[in-house]
C-alpha positions as CSV (number, residue, x, y, z in Angstrom):
1,M,59.1,53.0,22.9
2,A,58.7,52.7,26.7
3,K,60.2,49.7,28.4
4,I,57.6,47.2,29.7
5,T,57.6,47.3,33.5
6,P,56.0,44.9,36.1
7,R,53.4,47.6,36.8
8,M,52.4,47.8,33.2
9,V,52.0,44.0,33.2
10,K,49.6,44.2,36.2
11,E,47.6,47.0,34.5
12,A,47.5,45.1,31.2
13,V,46.2,41.9,32.9
14,K,43.5,43.9,34.7
15,K,42.3,45.4,31.4
16,C,42.3,42.0,29.7
17,D,40.3,40.6,32.5
18,A,37.8,43.4,32.3
19,L,37.4,42.8,28.6
20,R,36.9,39.0,29.2
21,R,34.3,39.7,31.9
22,H,32.4,42.4,30.0
23,T,28.7,41.9,30.7
24,K,27.5,42.7,27.2
25,V,30.3,41.8,24.7
26,P,33.0,39.7,26.4
27,V,36.2,39.5,24.4
28,D,38.5,36.5,24.2
29,I,41.8,38.4,24.3
30,S,45.2,37.2,25.2
31,L,47.9,39.2,27.0
32,A,50.1,39.0,23.9
33,Q,47.2,40.4,21.7
34,F,46.8,43.3,24.2
35,F,50.5,44.3,24.2
36,K,50.6,44.0,20.4
37,A,47.6,46.2,20.0
38,N,48.4,48.8,22.7
39,Q,52.2,48.9,22.9
40,G,53.2,47.4,19.5
41,V,55.4,44.8,21.1
42,S,55.5,41.0,21.2
43,M,55.6,38.8,24.3
44,E,59.2,38.1,23.5
45,T,59.9,41.8,24.0
46,V,57.8,41.8,27.2
47,Y,59.8,39.0,28.6
48,N,63.1,40.6,27.6
49,D,62.1,43.9,29.3
50,L,61.1,42.1,32.4
51,G,64.4,40.2,32.5
52,L,62.7,36.8,32.1
53,N,63.9,33.9,29.9
54,P,61.1,31.3,29.3
55,T,63.6,28.6,28.5
56,V,65.3,29.0,31.9
57,D,63.1,30.8,34.4
58,T,60.4,29.0,36.3
59,I,57.1,30.0,38.0
60,Q,59.0,30.2,41.3
61,N,61.4,32.7,39.8
62,I,58.5,35.0,39.0
63,I,57.1,34.5,42.5
64,N,60.5,35.4,44.0
65,M,60.9,38.6,41.9
66,P,61.2,41.8,44.1
67,D,58.2,43.4,42.4
68,S,55.1,41.5,43.3
69,S,53.2,42.9,40.3
70,L,55.0,40.3,38.2
71,R,52.9,37.6,39.8
72,W,49.9,38.8,37.7
73,L,51.8,37.2,34.8
74,I,51.4,33.7,36.1
75,P,47.7,33.0,35.3
76,E,48.3,34.6,31.9
77,I,51.1,32.1,31.2
78,Y,48.7,29.2,32.1
79,R,45.9,30.8,30.0
80,D,47.9,31.3,26.9
81,A,49.1,27.7,26.9
82,I,45.6,26.3,27.5
83,R,44.1,28.6,24.9
84,L,46.6,27.4,22.4
85,G,45.7,23.8,23.1
86,L,42.0,24.7,22.7
87,R,42.7,25.9,19.2
88,K,45.1,23.1,18.2
89,S,42.9,20.5,16.5
90,P,39.2,20.7,17.4
91,I,36.5,19.5,15.1
92,Y,33.8,22.0,15.9
93,P,35.1,25.1,14.0
94,N,34.5,23.1,10.7
95,F,30.8,22.7,11.4
96,I,29.7,26.0,12.8
97,T,28.4,28.9,10.8
98,A,29.8,31.6,13.1
99,E,30.6,32.4,16.8
100,Q,28.3,34.9,18.5
101,S,28.9,36.7,21.8
102,V,25.9,36.8,24.1
103,S,25.4,38.5,27.4
104,Q,23.6,35.8,29.3
105,T,23.2,32.0,29.6
106,S,19.6,32.0,28.4
107,V,19.4,33.2,24.8
108,K,16.3,34.0,22.7
109,M,16.8,33.0,19.1
110,P,14.6,32.9,16.0
111,A,13.3,29.5,14.8
112,I,13.0,30.2,11.0
113,N,10.4,28.3,9.0
114,M,10.5,27.5,5.3
115,S,9.3,30.5,3.3
116,E,6.5,30.5,0.8
117,A,7.6,32.9,-1.8
118,T,6.7,31.5,-5.2
119,P,6.1,34.3,-7.7
120,K,2.4,34.7,-8.8
121,K,1.0,36.1,-12.1
122,V,-0.1,39.7,-11.6
123,G,-2.6,41.3,-14.0
124,I,-2.9,44.9,-15.0
125,A,-3.6,47.1,-11.9
126,E,-4.0,44.0,-9.7
127,T,-2.7,43.7,-6.2
128,I,0.4,41.6,-5.8
129,T,-0.3,38.7,-3.5
130,T,1.9,38.2,-0.4
131,G,3.9,35.1,0.5
132,S,5.2,34.3,3.9
133,V,8.5,34.4,5.7
134,S,7.7,33.3,9.2
135,F,9.6,32.5,12.3
136,D,9.0,31.5,15.9
137,Q,11.2,32.1,18.9
138,K,13.1,29.5,20.9
139,E,15.1,29.7,24.1
140,V,18.6,28.2,24.1
141,R,20.5,27.6,27.3
142,I,24.2,27.6,27.5
143,Y,26.3,26.6,30.5
144,K,29.6,27.1,32.2
145,Y,32.2,24.3,31.6
146,G,35.4,24.1,33.5
147,R,38.1,21.9,35.0
148,G,40.9,22.3,37.6
149,F,44.3,20.7,38.0
150,K,47.1,20.8,40.5
151,I,50.7,21.7,39.8
152,P,53.2,20.2,42.3
153,Y,55.8,22.6,43.8
154,E,58.5,20.6,42.0
155,I,57.2,21.8,38.7
156,V,56.7,25.4,40.0
157,Q,60.3,25.4,41.2
158,Y,62.3,23.5,38.6
159,V,60.4,23.3,35.2
160,P,61.0,26.2,32.8
161,L,58.1,28.3,31.6
162,N,58.3,27.0,28.0
163,L,58.0,23.3,29.1
164,I,55.1,24.0,31.4
165,A,53.4,25.6,28.4
166,I,53.8,22.5,26.3
167,Y,52.1,20.3,29.0
168,L,49.3,22.8,29.6
169,Q,48.5,22.8,25.9
170,D,47.5,19.2,26.3
171,F,45.0,20.3,28.9
172,G,43.6,22.7,26.4
173,V,43.4,20.0,23.8
174,K,41.3,17.8,26.1
175,M,39.0,20.7,26.8
176,A,38.5,21.2,23.1
177,M,37.6,17.5,22.7
178,G,34.8,18.2,25.2
179,L,33.6,21.0,23.0
180,D,33.6,18.7,20.0
181,T,31.4,16.3,22.0
182,L,29.1,19.1,22.9
183,L,28.8,20.1,19.3
184,I,27.9,16.5,18.3
185,N,25.3,16.2,21.0
186,T,23.6,19.4,19.7
187,L,23.8,18.2,16.1
188,I,22.0,15.0,17.1
189,N,19.6,16.1,19.8
190,G,19.1,19.8,18.8
191,D,19.1,22.6,21.3
192,Q,15.7,22.0,22.9
193,A,15.1,19.9,26.0
194,N,12.0,18.3,24.5
195,G,14.0,17.0,21.5
196,G,11.8,18.9,19.1
197,D,14.8,20.0,17.1
198,S,16.5,16.6,16.9
199,I,18.2,15.4,13.8
200,S,16.3,13.4,11.1
201,T,17.5,9.8,10.6
202,I,17.4,8.4,7.0
203,G,17.9,4.8,6.2
204,I,19.4,3.1,3.1
205,A,18.0,0.9,0.3
206,T,19.5,-2.3,1.7
207,P,20.2,-2.2,5.4
208,G,23.7,-3.3,6.2
209,D,24.9,-2.8,2.6
210,L,25.9,0.9,2.1
211,T,26.2,1.9,-1.5
212,Y,27.3,5.1,-3.3
213,R,23.7,5.5,-4.4
214,D,22.7,5.9,-0.7
215,L,25.0,8.8,-0.3
216,L,23.8,10.3,-3.6
217,K,20.2,10.1,-2.3
218,L,21.1,12.5,0.5
219,W,23.3,14.7,-1.5
220,V,20.7,15.1,-4.3
221,R,17.8,15.8,-1.8
222,G,20.1,18.3,0.0
223,G,20.8,20.0,-3.4
224,R,17.0,20.4,-4.0
225,L,16.8,22.1,-0.5
226,G,19.8,24.3,-1.3
227,K,22.0,22.4,1.2
228,A,25.4,20.9,0.5
229,Y,26.1,18.2,3.0
230,S,29.9,18.5,2.5
231,N,31.0,17.7,6.1
232,I,30.6,14.3,7.6
233,I,31.2,13.0,11.2
234,A,31.2,9.2,11.8
235,G,32.6,6.5,14.0
236,E,35.6,4.6,12.8
237,D,33.7,1.7,11.2
238,M,31.3,3.9,9.4
239,A,34.1,6.3,8.3
240,V,35.9,3.3,6.8
241,E,32.7,2.2,5.0
242,I,32.3,5.7,3.4
243,L,36.0,6.1,2.5
244,E,36.2,2.7,1.0
245,L,33.0,3.2,-0.9
246,I,34.1,6.5,-2.4
247,T,37.7,5.3,-3.1
248,N,36.5,2.2,-4.9
249,T,33.9,4.0,-7.0
250,R,35.4,3.8,-10.5
251,V,34.0,4.2,-14.0
252,V,34.3,1.0,-16.0
253,G,34.6,1.1,-19.8
254,T,34.1,4.1,-22.0
255,Q,31.4,6.6,-21.0
256,R,28.8,7.3,-23.7
257,A,28.4,10.9,-22.6
258,T,29.6,13.2,-19.8
259,V,26.8,14.3,-17.5
260,T,27.3,17.1,-15.0
261,I,24.7,17.6,-12.3
262,K,24.0,21.3,-11.8
263,S,22.0,21.0,-8.6
264,P,24.2,22.1,-5.7
265,I,25.6,18.9,-4.4
266,P,29.1,18.8,-2.9
267,T,31.9,17.9,-5.3
268,N,34.2,17.3,-2.3
269,S,33.3,15.9,1.1
270,N,35.3,16.0,4.3
271,V,35.1,13.2,6.8
272,W,35.9,13.5,10.5
273,V,36.1,10.5,12.9
274,H,34.7,10.7,16.4
275,G,33.9,8.2,19.1
276,N,30.7,9.8,20.1
277,I,28.8,8.7,17.0
278,A,26.8,5.5,17.1
279,D,27.9,2.5,15.0
280,N,26.5,2.5,11.4
281,V,25.7,6.2,11.6
282,A,27.2,9.2,9.7
283,I,26.1,12.8,10.4
284,M,26.1,14.9,7.3
285,V,26.1,18.6,7.7
286,D,25.9,21.8,5.6
287,P,28.2,24.1,7.7
288,A,26.8,27.2,6.0
289,D,23.7,27.4,8.1
290,A,23.4,24.4,10.5
291,I,24.7,25.5,13.8
292,I,26.1,28.5,15.6
293,K,28.4,28.7,18.7
294,L,27.3,31.0,21.5
295,N,29.9,32.5,23.8
296,A,28.9,34.2,27.0
297,Q,32.3,34.0,28.8
298,P,35.7,33.4,27.2
299,L,38.4,31.3,28.9
300,L,39.1,32.4,32.4
301,I,42.0,31.1,34.5
302,E,42.3,31.4,38.3
303,N,45.0,29.9,40.5
304,D,45.6,29.4,44.2
305,R,48.4,28.1,46.4
306,V,47.7,25.1,48.6
307,I,50.3,24.9,51.3
308,S,49.0,21.7,52.9
309,N,50.0,19.5,49.9
310,Q,52.5,21.9,48.3
311,T,50.6,22.4,45.0
312,Q,49.2,25.2,42.9
313,E,45.6,24.7,41.9
314,V,44.6,26.1,38.5
315,Y,41.0,26.4,37.3
316,A,40.0,26.9,33.7
317,A,36.4,27.7,32.8
318,F,34.3,29.2,30.0
319,T,30.6,29.6,29.3
320,T,29.5,28.5,25.9
321,G,27.1,26.3,23.9
322,F,25.7,25.6,20.5
323,A,22.4,26.4,18.8
324,T,20.9,25.1,15.7
325,I,19.8,27.3,12.8
326,F,18.1,25.3,9.9
327,R,17.0,21.8,10.9
328,D,17.4,20.5,7.3
329,S,21.0,21.5,7.3
330,R,22.0,18.3,9.1
331,V,20.9,14.7,8.6
332,S,21.8,11.4,10.0
333,L,22.5,8.5,7.7
334,D,21.9,5.1,9.4
335,M,23.0,2.1,7.4
336,S,21.2,-0.3,9.8
337,K,17.8,1.2,8.9
338,D,15.6,0.8,5.8
339,I,14.8,4.0,3.9
340,A,11.3,2.6,3.3
341,S,10.6,3.1,7.1
342,F,13.1,5.9,7.8
343,G,12.7,8.2,4.9
344,F,12.9,12.0,4.6
345,P,10.5,13.9,6.9
346,A,7.9,16.3,5.5
347,F,10.0,19.4,6.3
348,M,12.7,18.0,4.0
349,D,10.3,17.6,1.0
350,P,10.7,20.6,-1.3
351,S,8.0,19.3,-3.7
352,S,5.3,21.6,-2.2
353,Q,7.5,24.6,-3.2
354,E,8.5,23.2,-6.6
355,N,5.1,21.8,-7.8
356,V,3.1,25.1,-7.7
357,T,1.0,27.0,-10.2
358,F,1.6,30.7,-11.0
359,E,-2.1,31.6,-10.9
């Protein structure tokens, strides 16, 4: 196996950058993944071949290396650390159906309507009647998001690479928190500027007094629609209400019979706490078909040296966004509202599909 050289690092970084900037199918690939796939070596081997020790060497050591090709490694060090932070503990992966690469910031997507496909009786030699599976088109816009930061010369000169990576991970964590907020905004407001795809708000039987029955109301209706609202996002107070309610729900005495509901309601629910949710509100989501993440440009890192204040400026940016799929796969439970006034909208009423004749 050939030893990794500074020139090979430069060529590898160029190829990774080309893959990330691909106009049709951009790829979020790290330098470590590239070397593993193409050379069969780990980054530990790469550092060893280059004579670098991340626990000792600094960014300045790389800059001072005789072969200037090694400097191409610097933005990759920043990128890997930030990328690791982005994937550390975000909420959004638990709520999306999938991630889809796109080639532009304006995306045409289908807006799928509820189908009418109830089977009808067919006589001998009669023509089978047709139902409908219809959809419209919608345009979803995604945007570039980024942030820069400055690294003082003291860090460049004296702080080892592995410690810099730890600090940069936190920068990635903060960027992931921004993506979580972007997800929540899309869950609430939809992906259309006119608000036509916004979430439906459902009240409870007695405003201000959340009961287990109120949760069951949403779960049972979701089950009739084929949706399992198994993932919940709420603010701290509402999360405590739900957790206390579920924890304190106990069966008293001896049950006369065991009843198992067969409609698809969640047997387990996951609760996440986020500060961007209004008080008294919980967003309930079926992650199977509620929302999709669109990626036009994976994480890019660029850096520059500023002599005037002796810092290195580092800029991280990506182009992404979220789009909704089925509107009835997400619903907002508001314990301050009365369900008599804030009930289920017409598109969440499956009765028209259930109460049909076969003639």
